[in-house]
TITI-363623 format. One line per field, with one value per residue (C-alpha): x, z, y; residue in one letter; residue number from 1. Coordinates in nm, 2 decimals. Each point is the difference from the previous one (the first is absolute). Layout:
<rs>
xx	[X ...]
zz	[Z ...]
yy	[Y ...]
r	[A ...]
k	[NUM ...]
</rs>
This chain:
<rs>
xx	[-1.40 -0.19 -0.18 -0.25 0.21 0.01 0.32 0.15 -0.19 0.12 0.16 0.21 0.08 0.19 0.24 0.32 0.04 -0.13 0.30 0.24 -0.09 0.23 0.29 0.35 0.03 -0.11 -0.12 -0.22 -0.15 -0.05 -0.17 -0.23 -0.08 -0.11 -0.21 -0.16 -0.07 -0.16 -0.22 -0.15 -0.07 -0.38 -0.08 -0.12 -0.01 0.36 0.09 -0.18 0.19 0.33 -0.06 -0.15 0.31 0.22 0.18 -0.02 0.26 0.25 -0.10 0.06 0.34 0.10 -0.12 0.19 0.33 0.27 0.29 0.09 -0.08 -0.34 0.00 -0.19 -0.22 -0.11 -0.10 -0.18 -0.20 -0.08 -0.14 -0.20 -0.15 -0.08 -0.18 -0.20 -0.10 -0.10 -0.26 -0.20 -0.27 -0.02 0.11 0.31 0.10 -0.05 0.21 0.29 -0.04 0.02 0.31 0.18 -0.01 -0.03 0.31 0.21 -0.09 0.05 0.35 0.07 -0.12 0.24 0.31 -0.02 0.26 -0.12 0.18 0.00 -0.16 0.18 0.34 -0.07 -0.17 -0.26 -0.26 0.15 -0.17 0.00 -0.24 -0.23 0.04 -0.11 -0.30 -0.10 0.01 -0.19 -0.26 -0.04 0.00 -0.26 -0.24 0.05 -0.05 -0.34 -0.12 -0.17 0.23 0.32 0.25 0.03 0.15 0.32 0.13 0.02 0.19 0.32 0.04 0.21 -0.27 -0.24 0.29 0.14 -0.33 -0.04 0.34 -0.09 -0.29 0.22 0.13 -0.30 -0.38 -0.08 0.20 -0.20 -0.33 0.09 0.15 -0.28 -0.25 0.20 0.01 -0.37 -0.09 0.24 -0.14 -0.30 0.10 0.14 0.33 0.03 -0.09 0.27 0.26 -0.06 0.03 0.31 0.15 -0.05 -0.32 -0.16 0.29 0.02 -0.36 -0.02 0.24 -0.23 -0.29 0.19 0.01 -0.19 -0.11 -0.33 0.12 0.28 -0.21 -0.28 0.19 0.19 -0.34 -0.14 0.30 0.00 -0.36 0.05 0.28 -0.20 -0.32 -0.06 0.37 0.06 0.38 0.03 -0.27 0.19 0.31 -0.19 -0.15 0.35 0.16 0.10 0.02 0.37 0.08 0.13 -0.16 -0.05 -0.20 -0.38 -0.16 -0.18 -0.34 0.02 0.10 -0.30 -0.24 0.13 -0.04 -0.37 -0.05 -0.26 0.26 0.17 -0.11 -0.29 0.21 0.27 -0.25 -0.15 0.34 0.10 -0.33 0.05 0.34 -0.14 -0.31 0.22 0.25 -0.29 -0.15 0.34 0.03 0.26 -0.25 -0.28 -0.36 0.04 0.30 -0.05 0.12 -0.27 -0.29 0.05 0.18 -0.05 -0.37 -0.12 0.22 -0.15 -0.36 0.07 0.15 -0.32 -0.21 -0.14 0.24 0.28 0.08 -0.19 0.32 0.12 -0.33 0.01 0.36 -0.10 -0.30 0.18 0.28 -0.25 -0.17 0.32 0.10 -0.33 -0.06 0.08 -0.01 -0.35 0.12 0.13 -0.32 -0.21 0.21 0.00 -0.38 -0.07 0.28 -0.10 -0.32 0.19 -0.28 -0.21 0.32 0.08 -0.35 0.06 0.26 -0.29 -0.22 0.06 0.23 -0.04 0.37 0.11 -0.04 0.27 -0.18 0.31 0.02 -0.37 0.06 0.31 -0.21 -0.28 0.26 0.17 -0.32 -0.11 0.35 -0.03 -0.35 0.11 0.27 -0.19 -0.29 0.22 -0.06 -0.24 -0.38 -0.08 0.24 -0.16 -0.35 0.11 0.18 -0.32 -0.23 0.20 -0.24 -0.01 0.30 -0.14 -0.12 0.36 0.13 -0.25 0.09 0.37 -0.05 -0.12 0.26 0.08 0.36 0.18 0.04 0.18 -0.32 -0.19 0.26 0.00 -0.38 -0.01 0.27 -0.23 -0.30 0.21 0.08 -0.36 -0.13 0.15 -0.29 -0.28 -0.25 0.08 -0.01 -0.35 -0.11 0.20 0.15 -0.35 -0.15 0.26 0.01 0.36 0.03 -0.11 0.29 0.24 -0.12 0.05 0.34 0.09 -0.13 0.18 0.33 -0.02 -0.02 0.27 0.24 0.00 0.19 0.18 -0.14 0.20 -0.13 -0.28 0.15 0.02 -0.36 -0.11 0.18 -0.16 -0.34 -0.01 0.10 -0.29 -0.22 0.10 -0.17 -0.32 -0.04 -0.02 -0.31 -0.17 0.06 -0.31 0.25 0.06 -0.29 0.01 0.37 -0.05 -0.28 0.22 0.27 0.19 0.08 0.13 0.23 0.13 0.07 0.20 0.21 0.12 0.16 0.21 0.38 0.00 -0.03 -0.19 -0.28 -0.01 -0.04 -0.28 -0.18 -0.01 -0.06 -0.31 -0.13 0.05 -0.21 -0.25 -0.03 -0.06 -0.36 -0.08 -0.28 0.07 -0.04 0.29 0.22 -0.07 0.07 0.33 0.11 -0.11 0.17 0.32 0.03 0.19 0.32 0.03 -0.06 0.28 0.23 -0.10 0.07 0.35 0.05 0.34 -0.18 -0.11 -0.28 -0.15 0.01 -0.17 -0.28 -0.06 -0.04 -0.23 -0.21 -0.02 -0.10 -0.28 -0.12 -0.02 -0.24 -0.38 -0.07 -0.19 0.25 0.29 -0.17 -0.08 0.35 0.16 -0.23 0.13 0.38 0.08 0.30 0.16 -0.08 0.15 0.31 0.04 -0.02 0.25 0.24 0.00 0.03 0.29 0.22 0.27 0.07 -0.34 -0.03 -0.24 -0.26 -0.04 -0.03 -0.27 -0.21 0.02 -0.11 -0.29 -0.11 -0.01 -0.20 -0.25 -0.01 -0.06 -0.30 -0.19 -0.25 0.15 0.32 0.16 -0.01 0.28 0.23 -0.11 0.08 0.34 0.26 0.26 -0.20 -0.10 0.37 0.09 -0.26 0.16 0.34 -0.11 -0.18 0.35 0.18 0.24 -0.22 -0.31 -0.18 0.02 -0.10 -0.31 -0.10 0.05 -0.22 -0.27 -0.02 -0.02 -0.28 -0.21 0.07 -0.11 -0.29 -0.24 -0.32 0.10 -0.12 0.26 0.20 0.03 0.16 0.24 0.10 0.07 0.23 0.19 0.05 0.13 0.26 0.11 -0.14 -0.20 0.32 0.17 -0.29 0.03 0.38 -0.06 -0.22 0.31 0.10 0.07 -0.14 -0.36 -0.12 0.13 -0.15 -0.34 0.01 0.11 -0.27 -0.27 0.12 0.02 -0.35 -0.15 0.12 -0.25 0.10 0.17]
zz	[2.12 0.32 0.03 0.28 0.27 0.34 0.14 0.32 0.31 0.20 0.26 -0.26 -0.20 0.30 -0.01 -0.18 -0.09 -0.36 -0.05 0.16 -0.27 -0.22 0.24 -0.09 0.35 -0.02 0.36 -0.04 -0.32 0.15 0.31 -0.22 -0.21 0.31 0.11 -0.35 0.00 0.33 -0.09 -0.32 0.16 0.01 -0.11 -0.36 0.08 0.08 -0.30 -0.22 0.17 -0.05 -0.38 -0.04 0.14 -0.26 0.25 -0.21 -0.25 0.29 0.13 -0.34 -0.01 0.33 -0.09 -0.33 0.12 -0.02 0.00 0.36 0.14 0.13 0.25 -0.05 0.29 -0.17 -0.31 0.20 0.19 -0.35 -0.14 0.31 -0.02 -0.37 0.09 0.26 -0.26 -0.23 0.25 -0.02 -0.25 -0.36 -0.06 0.21 -0.19 -0.34 0.11 0.09 -0.33 -0.19 0.20 -0.11 0.30 -0.20 -0.21 0.29 0.22 -0.27 -0.05 0.38 -0.01 -0.30 0.15 0.37 0.10 0.16 0.32 0.06 0.35 0.07 -0.06 0.14 0.31 0.01 -0.20 -0.16 -0.05 -0.39 0.08 0.19 -0.29 -0.25 0.21 0.04 -0.38 -0.07 0.25 -0.17 -0.36 0.11 0.12 -0.30 -0.25 0.14 -0.12 -0.35 -0.14 0.11 -0.30 0.07 -0.34 0.12 0.15 -0.36 -0.16 0.15 -0.07 0.31 0.23 0.03 0.08 0.25 0.17 0.02 0.14 0.30 0.09 0.20 0.23 0.23 0.05 -0.06 -0.34 -0.10 0.06 -0.15 -0.32 -0.06 0.05 -0.23 -0.27 0.03 -0.07 -0.30 -0.16 -0.21 -0.37 -0.17 -0.06 0.36 0.09 -0.23 0.12 0.36 -0.08 -0.20 0.29 0.23 0.19 -0.02 0.19 0.26 0.07 0.01 0.29 0.19 -0.02 0.25 0.26 0.33 -0.01 -0.19 -0.04 -0.22 -0.18 -0.09 -0.23 -0.15 -0.09 -0.13 -0.23 -0.14 -0.06 -0.19 -0.20 -0.10 -0.12 -0.36 -0.05 -0.08 -0.02 0.36 0.13 -0.13 0.18 0.32 -0.04 -0.03 0.27 0.35 0.33 0.03 -0.35 -0.02 -0.16 0.35 0.13 0.02 -0.33 0.02 -0.10 0.30 0.24 -0.15 0.07 0.38 0.03 -0.08 0.32 0.24 0.26 -0.20 0.00 -0.23 -0.19 -0.06 -0.11 -0.24 -0.15 -0.05 -0.16 -0.24 -0.10 -0.09 -0.18 -0.22 -0.06 -0.11 -0.22 -0.16 -0.09 0.25 0.22 -0.14 0.10 0.15 0.22 0.36 0.11 -0.23 0.08 0.36 0.14 -0.20 -0.08 0.34 0.17 -0.23 0.07 0.38 -0.01 -0.17 0.32 0.23 0.29 -0.21 -0.03 -0.30 -0.18 0.02 -0.12 -0.30 -0.10 0.05 -0.22 -0.26 0.00 -0.01 -0.31 -0.19 0.11 -0.12 -0.31 -0.27 0.15 0.02 0.26 0.23 -0.04 0.08 0.31 0.12 -0.04 0.24 0.25 0.35 -0.10 -0.24 -0.20 0.30 0.14 -0.29 -0.01 0.35 -0.17 -0.19 0.31 0.23 0.29 0.30 0.10 -0.35 0.00 -0.28 -0.32 -0.20 0.21 -0.07 -0.38 0.01 0.17 -0.26 -0.28 0.13 0.04 -0.36 -0.13 0.18 -0.12 -0.35 0.03 0.17 -0.27 -0.30 -0.12 0.20 -0.03 0.33 0.18 -0.18 0.11 0.36 -0.01 -0.17 0.26 0.29 0.19 -0.16 -0.22 -0.32 0.18 0.12 -0.36 -0.15 0.27 -0.06 -0.38 0.14 0.27 0.03 0.14 -0.32 -0.27 0.21 0.18 -0.33 -0.19 0.26 -0.01 -0.38 0.00 0.24 -0.23 -0.30 0.16 0.10 -0.34 -0.15 0.15 -0.27 0.28 0.20 -0.31 -0.05 0.36 0.27 -0.24 -0.13 0.35 0.12 -0.34 0.02 -0.36 0.13 0.24 -0.25 -0.29 0.24 0.09 -0.38 -0.10 0.30 -0.07 -0.37 0.09 0.27 -0.26 -0.16 0.32 0.03 0.36 0.20 -0.03 -0.25 -0.30 0.20 0.11 -0.35 -0.13 0.26 -0.01 -0.38 0.04 0.24 -0.25 -0.27 0.22 0.08 -0.37 -0.09 -0.19 0.30 0.25 0.10 0.06 -0.37 -0.11 0.27 -0.05 -0.37 0.08 0.24 -0.26 0.00 -0.39 0.02 0.29 -0.15 -0.34 0.19 0.19 -0.35 -0.06 0.32 -0.02 0.27 -0.19 0.28 -0.03 -0.37 0.05 0.26 -0.22 -0.32 0.21 0.17 -0.34 -0.14 0.29 -0.07 -0.37 0.07 -0.12 0.05 -0.18 -0.32 0.18 0.25 -0.28 -0.19 0.31 0.04 -0.36 0.01 0.33 -0.07 -0.38 -0.26 0.04 0.36 -0.10 -0.25 0.27 0.23 -0.28 -0.02 0.37 0.12 0.27 -0.14 0.25 -0.11 -0.36 0.08 0.19 -0.28 -0.24 0.24 0.03 -0.39 0.01 0.26 -0.19 -0.32 0.13 -0.09 -0.37 0.01 0.22 -0.24 -0.30 0.17 0.13 -0.32 -0.20 0.19 0.08 -0.26 -0.13 0.35 0.11 -0.30 0.02 0.35 -0.07 -0.29 0.23 0.25 -0.25 -0.18 0.29 0.03 0.36 0.15 0.15 -0.11 0.27 -0.12 -0.37 0.11 0.15 -0.32 -0.21 0.26 -0.07 -0.37 0.08 0.18 -0.29 -0.24 0.21 -0.09 -0.28 -0.16 0.18 -0.16 -0.33 0.12 0.04 -0.35 -0.15 0.15 -0.19 0.26 0.27 -0.20 -0.08 0.37 0.07 -0.24 0.15 0.35 -0.12 -0.10 0.32 0.20 0.32 0.01 0.22 -0.25 -0.28 0.20 0.05 -0.37 -0.10 0.26 -0.19 -0.33 0.13 0.06 -0.34 -0.18 0.22 -0.26 0.21 -0.03 -0.29 -0.27 0.10 -0.34 -0.14 0.29 -0.04 -0.37 0.08 0.25 -0.23 -0.26 0.25 0.08 0.35 -0.07 -0.11 0.32 0.21 -0.19 0.06 0.38 0.01 0.06 0.32 0.31 0.24 0.10 0.06 -0.33 -0.18 0.16 -0.12 -0.35 -0.03 0.11 -0.25 -0.29 0.08 -0.06 -0.36 -0.28 -0.26 -0.29]
yy	[-1.55 0.05 0.33 -0.03 -0.14 0.17 0.17 -0.11 0.08 0.30 -0.21 -0.17 0.31 0.14 -0.29 0.00 -0.36 0.04 0.24 -0.23 -0.26 0.19 0.03 -0.12 -0.14 -0.35 -0.03 0.31 -0.14 -0.34 0.15 0.22 -0.32 -0.18 0.29 0.02 -0.38 0.02 0.29 -0.17 -0.33 -0.05 0.37 0.04 0.38 0.00 -0.22 0.25 0.30 -0.17 -0.06 0.35 0.16 -0.17 -0.24 -0.31 0.09 0.05 -0.34 -0.16 0.18 -0.14 -0.35 0.00 0.16 -0.28 0.24 -0.08 0.34 -0.13 -0.28 -0.32 0.07 0.33 -0.18 -0.26 0.26 0.18 -0.34 -0.06 0.36 -0.04 -0.33 0.18 0.27 -0.27 -0.13 0.33 0.08 -0.06 0.35 -0.04 -0.31 0.16 0.29 -0.25 -0.16 0.33 0.09 -0.34 -0.19 -0.34 0.00 0.14 -0.29 -0.25 0.16 -0.03 -0.36 -0.08 0.17 -0.07 -0.26 -0.32 -0.15 -0.37 -0.03 -0.33 0.13 0.35 -0.13 0.27 0.18 0.32 0.33 -0.07 -0.28 0.24 0.26 -0.27 -0.09 0.36 0.06 -0.32 0.11 0.34 -0.15 -0.25 0.28 0.20 -0.28 -0.06 0.32 -0.01 0.27 -0.16 -0.05 -0.38 -0.06 0.18 -0.33 -0.15 0.28 -0.14 -0.37 -0.04 0.13 -0.29 -0.24 0.25 0.03 -0.38 -0.04 0.24 -0.23 -0.23 0.28 0.01 -0.07 0.36 -0.01 -0.32 0.16 0.34 -0.15 -0.24 0.29 0.24 -0.28 -0.07 0.35 0.01 -0.30 0.07 -0.08 -0.29 0.16 0.08 -0.35 -0.13 0.25 -0.12 -0.36 0.05 0.20 -0.30 0.11 -0.35 -0.16 0.27 0.00 -0.37 0.00 0.25 -0.24 -0.22 0.27 -0.06 0.37 0.08 0.35 -0.13 -0.25 0.24 0.24 -0.30 -0.16 0.33 0.05 -0.35 0.02 0.33 -0.17 -0.30 0.19 -0.09 -0.09 -0.37 0.04 0.14 -0.22 -0.31 0.12 0.05 -0.35 -0.15 0.21 -0.13 0.19 -0.06 0.01 -0.35 -0.32 -0.14 0.31 0.00 0.12 0.33 -0.15 -0.25 0.29 0.22 -0.29 -0.01 0.37 -0.03 -0.21 0.12 0.05 0.27 0.36 0.08 0.25 -0.26 -0.25 0.25 0.11 -0.37 -0.07 0.29 -0.15 -0.33 0.15 0.21 -0.29 -0.22 0.27 0.06 -0.36 -0.12 -0.20 -0.22 0.04 -0.35 0.07 -0.08 0.34 0.16 -0.24 -0.08 0.29 0.32 -0.03 -0.11 0.27 0.29 -0.13 -0.01 0.35 0.13 -0.07 0.26 -0.08 0.16 0.38 0.16 0.09 -0.36 -0.12 0.23 -0.11 -0.37 0.03 0.19 -0.26 -0.29 0.17 0.00 -0.36 -0.14 0.22 -0.26 -0.34 -0.17 -0.26 0.27 0.19 -0.29 -0.09 0.36 0.04 -0.30 0.09 0.13 0.19 0.22 0.14 0.12 0.13 0.21 0.12 0.15 0.23 0.18 0.09 0.29 -0.06 0.22 -0.05 0.11 0.38 0.06 0.06 -0.10 -0.33 -0.07 0.05 -0.23 -0.27 0.02 0.01 -0.32 -0.18 0.07 -0.11 -0.33 -0.06 0.07 -0.25 -0.26 0.01 0.03 -0.36 -0.20 0.04 -0.15 0.25 0.29 -0.12 -0.03 0.35 0.16 -0.18 0.15 0.25 0.35 -0.09 0.14 0.32 0.06 -0.06 0.25 0.25 -0.06 0.10 0.34 0.04 0.38 -0.06 -0.02 -0.26 -0.28 -0.15 0.06 -0.21 -0.28 -0.02 0.00 -0.28 -0.20 0.07 -0.10 -0.33 -0.07 0.11 -0.32 -0.18 -0.07 -0.07 0.31 0.23 -0.12 0.03 0.19 0.25 0.08 0.02 0.26 0.19 0.00 0.14 0.35 0.07 -0.17 0.22 0.32 -0.12 -0.06 0.34 0.16 -0.18 0.07 0.38 -0.04 -0.12 0.34 0.12 -0.32 -0.07 -0.24 -0.35 0.10 -0.18 -0.33 0.08 0.04 -0.32 -0.23 0.16 -0.03 -0.36 -0.07 0.19 -0.26 -0.27 0.20 0.05 -0.38 -0.09 -0.18 0.29 0.19 0.31 0.03 0.20 0.26 0.05 0.07 0.24 0.19 0.08 -0.34 0.01 0.35 -0.07 -0.33 0.17 0.27 -0.28 -0.14 0.34 0.00 -0.04 -0.28 -0.33 -0.16 0.26 -0.03 -0.37 0.02 0.26 -0.22 -0.33 0.15 0.14 -0.36 -0.13 0.27 -0.08 -0.36 -0.08 0.36 0.18 0.19 0.34 -0.10 -0.11 0.32 0.20 -0.17 0.05 0.36 0.08 -0.19 0.10 -0.18 0.19 -0.11 -0.36 0.01 0.15 -0.29 -0.25 0.15 0.00 -0.14 -0.21 -0.32 -0.05 0.34 -0.11 -0.33 0.16 0.26 -0.29 -0.17 0.32 0.01 -0.36 0.06 0.31 -0.21 -0.27 -0.06 0.03 0.33 0.16 -0.13 0.15 0.33 0.05 -0.11 0.22 0.30 -0.11 -0.27 0.19 0.04 -0.35 -0.17 0.23 -0.09 -0.38 0.03 0.22 -0.29 -0.28 0.16 0.07 -0.27 0.10 -0.10 -0.34 -0.27 0.09 0.35 -0.11 -0.27 0.28 0.20 -0.31 -0.05 0.35 -0.08 -0.30 0.21 0.24 -0.29 -0.10 0.33 -0.01 0.33 0.03 -0.31 0.19 0.22 -0.32 -0.13 0.34 0.03 -0.21 0.08 -0.16 -0.30 -0.06 0.04 -0.27 -0.23 0.07 -0.09 -0.31 -0.13 0.14 -0.21 0.08 -0.23 0.24 0.26 -0.24 -0.09 0.36 0.07 -0.29 0.10 0.32 -0.17 -0.22 0.31 0.14 -0.32 -0.12 -0.15 0.12 0.35 0.22 0.05 -0.31 -0.13 0.31 0.04 -0.37 0.05 0.30 -0.19 -0.31 0.24 0.13 -0.35 -0.02 -0.31 -0.17 0.09 -0.16 -0.32 -0.01 0.04 -0.30 -0.21 0.19 -0.20 0.26 -0.10 0.34 0.14 -0.31 0.06 0.37 -0.09 -0.27 0.24 0.26 -0.24 -0.12 0.35 0.00 -0.07 -0.25 0.18]
r	[M V S V M Q P F M D V E S S R S Y I D E L Y S V D P Q K C L D A L V C L K N S V I G S N R Q K G S V I A Q G V V P R L L Q L L G D I S G S I T D R I R L E A A V T L G S L A K G T D Q H V V A L I D L G V V P L I L Q V L M T T S L V D P I T D G K T R I N D L L I E A C L R C L R T V F Q H S S A P V H T I Y Q N P S L V P R L L S L A S R S V T S Q I C I A T I L T T A C K T A E E Q N A L S K G G A V E T L A V Q L D S S L P E V Q L P A L A C L A N M C Y Q N H T V S A M V A A A S T N N T P Q G R L V P A V L G Q L M G R E K S S L V Q L E A A R C V A Y M H R A G A L S A T D P R V V Y R T L P C L V R L C H R D R P P R E R V A A A E T L A Y L T E V D T D L Q R L A S I S N H L I P T L A E F L R P H P Q V Q D T S L S Q D M R Q A A F R A F A S L G A N D E D I R K R I I E T Q S L M E H V V S G L Q D P G G P R V R L A A V R C L H S L S R S V Q Q L R T T F Q D H A V W K P L M Q L L H G A D K G L E G R G E G E E D L L T V A S S T L C N L L L E F S P S K E P I L E S G G V E L L C S L T K R P D P A L R L N G I W A L M N V A F Q A E Q R V K S Q I L S C L G T D Q I F R L L A D P E L A V L M K T L G L L R N L L S T K A H I D R I M G E H A T H V M Q A V I L V L E D P E H P A D V K E Q A L C I L A N V A D G D R A R D H I M A N E D V L K K L M D Y M M H S N V K L Q V A A I F C V C N L V W K E E P G A A Q R Q A R L R E L G L Y R I L Q Q L R H T K D S Q L F D K V K T A L A Q F F D P]
k	[1 2 3 4 5 6 7 8 9 10 11 12 13 14 15 16 17 18 19 20 21 22 23 24 25 26 27 28 29 30 31 32 33 34 35 36 37 38 39 40 41 42 43 44 45 46 47 48 49 50 51 52 53 54 55 56 57 58 59 60 61 62 63 64 65 66 67 68 69 70 71 72 73 74 75 76 77 78 79 80 81 82 83 84 85 86 87 88 89 90 91 92 93 94 95 96 97 98 99 100 101 102 103 104 105 106 107 108 109 110 111 112 113 114 115 116 117 118 119 120 121 122 123 124 125 126 127 128 129 130 131 132 133 134 135 136 137 138 139 140 141 142 143 144 145 146 147 148 149 150 151 152 153 154 155 156 157 158 159 160 161 162 163 164 165 166 167 168 169 170 171 172 173 174 175 176 177 178 179 180 181 182 183 184 185 186 187 188 189 190 191 192 193 194 195 196 197 198 199 200 201 202 203 204 205 206 207 208 209 210 211 212 213 214 215 216 217 218 219 220 221 222 223 224 225 226 227 228 229 230 231 232 233 234 235 236 237 238 239 240 241 242 243 244 245 246 247 248 249 250 251 252 253 254 255 256 257 258 259 260 261 262 263 264 265 266 267 268 269 270 271 272 273 274 275 276 277 278 279 280 281 282 283 284 285 286 287 288 289 290 291 292 293 294 295 296 297 298 299 300 301 302 303 304 305 306 307 308 309 310 311 312 313 314 315 316 317 318 319 320 321 322 323 324 325 326 327 328 329 330 331 332 333 334 335 336 337 338 339 340 341 342 343 344 345 346 347 348 349 350 351 352 353 354 355 356 357 358 359 360 361 362 363 364 365 366 367 368 369 370 371 372 373 374 375 376 377 378 379 380 381 382 383 384 385 386 387 388 389 390 391 392 393 394 395 396 397 398 399 400 401 402 403 404 405 406 407 408 409 410 411 412 413 414 415 416 417 418 419 420 421 422 423 424 425 426 427 428 429 430 431 432 433 434 435 436 437 438 439 440 441 442 443 444 445 446 447 448 449 450 451 452 453 454 455 456 457 458 459 460 461 462 463 464 465 466 467 468 469 470 471 472 473 474 475 476 477 478 479 480 481 482 483 484 485 486 487 488 489 490 491 492 493 494 495 496 497 498 499 500 501 502 503 504 505 506 507 508 509 510 511 512 513 514 515 516 517 518 519 520 521 522 523 524 525 526 527 528 529 530 531 532 533 534 535 536 537 538 539 540 541 542 543 544 545 546 547 548 549 550 551 552 553 554 555 556 557 558 559 560 561 562 563 564 565 566 567 568 569 570 571 572 573 574 575 576 577 578 579 580 581 582 583 584 585 586 587 588 589 590 591 592 593 594 595 596 597 598 599 600 601 602 603 604 605 606 607 608 609 610 611 612 613 614 615 616 617 618 619 620 621 622 623 624 625 626 627 628 629 630 631 632 633 634 635 636 637 638 639 640 641 642 643 644 645 646 647 648 649 650 651 652 653 654 655 656 657 658 659 660 661 662 663 664 665 666 667 668 669 670 671 672 673 674 675 676 677 678 679 680 681 682 683 684 685 686 687 688]
</rs>
């Protein structure tokens, strides 16, 4: 409860109207309520005093009394007073929530009888009571602690609320706002759509009042976000719920017109963007290409208020995130790239630190989406004045993980450029702040810092690119503890982190020196390799096999590694080849590892001495999957290559096992690739 609220001022404490609230005389009670209502309007101090003196339970009692002993006017004034108290500080709202204001108001909304204004000829006090309750509920639901899920506990509540929307403009505005705050999960989206929210909100889009359209648009946008089923319903809905009515997407396109208020344009654009990303509208739909995208680009410009610019940039980032054509179109639209770059520079008119961070975050996200797939766009982004300096600065932003996360997303997108990895990334030494961020996020996970896991995931994805063989950043990253960091990621419970860790290690091992390969094996350990080979995530297993394949390359390296770890390597390969659940791609990687081992001068002896492995090779030479046959025969080629020492003895052993006979049978294959491999292998055998 509230512990630090001030008591009534002395001038108020001398009045008796607080006591009169408990009077059995309805008129005295009503008069006291009116005085109380007037005293708290516009005064947070008075609101706190009323709550601290324990008046709220009496207000709730009066509002919920349907015995007939309390007049409708008293209930109305109690609802209005509660609504006024809800407009106080966060502490005041929390106090109301703790005292049970939400379930009581919902009960009142469910049980208050409605009067037909046409037959009755006038608006009854019940309508005013409903409006007062809706206004109070709207205010409370905008608080982060509000129990918004309460409206789903009774299946009749959502339909009841929607039925109230037709009562008045105020009801339409309040109900759409209430439902918007209570629509954050797929379950809530589906519950609203089943309750009839799409049809009700679609009707509101035809209103001539922006204040009615705005909350309806906001609610529809929330309902469509990442929900194909609801998005498809919205795409097929009409504004008057008849086949002859205007379809919602067409109306949304009109609402993005320049003559509409910018907030209406923005919310309409959000709706279409979310419908597109949910699969209800294609990337080539005219409402997406010719209305939504230009609208969002336009709203990013400096003539718009900063908050609107942020929302427009965030929505544009989401709209263009996956489609290359939309990315290309946006990047050449209305000077968008330099416009977004303005978000990153200090603005004298933006004194709010949080707003400044929001602008930087939005710009980084938009750049990340625009540069996701196209090399030319990445080049133009990177060449924007001081852009890389801003990205590097964003990686070190002290204001929490959200700007750092957006900056590293941007860096990840730009790091897909081979040319930029070799030039700009090296010029700005981006690996330094990236490694600092990774080490910091890795430690932050111990305390489960908000946003730190996402930060670590995206940063480690970026690190994978910086560790490619041609990247100049590779060596300094390894010298600053890169291998140890990556090995620690492979032990994380999050599969995305395990994948990034093993993927980056695979990149490190490609054409690496022996000392680096030894460091990886020593740090990772054979036990962890076996755990990764048993990982439930197929991608983790594949990259682990890729790591082993890269480690076992170059004859001298193969011989040295097999000399120290032959038992574990052979065991790992057999483990994969014997598992009937593994797909062909996984087994192909295991056979390629064997082929690499067979290329070692001494390492191949470990295959020749292992009859289980040799039988496995023969089995896969006769496999129904041609890809596996080719991989197995590639391994055989390395074993029998006539120019290698000891080839004659190995060939004799394989003839004895029947492997040569299998090759002769495979000469009749109709697959050209398999035929070529068989021909090459047979050509290596000496005449008997």
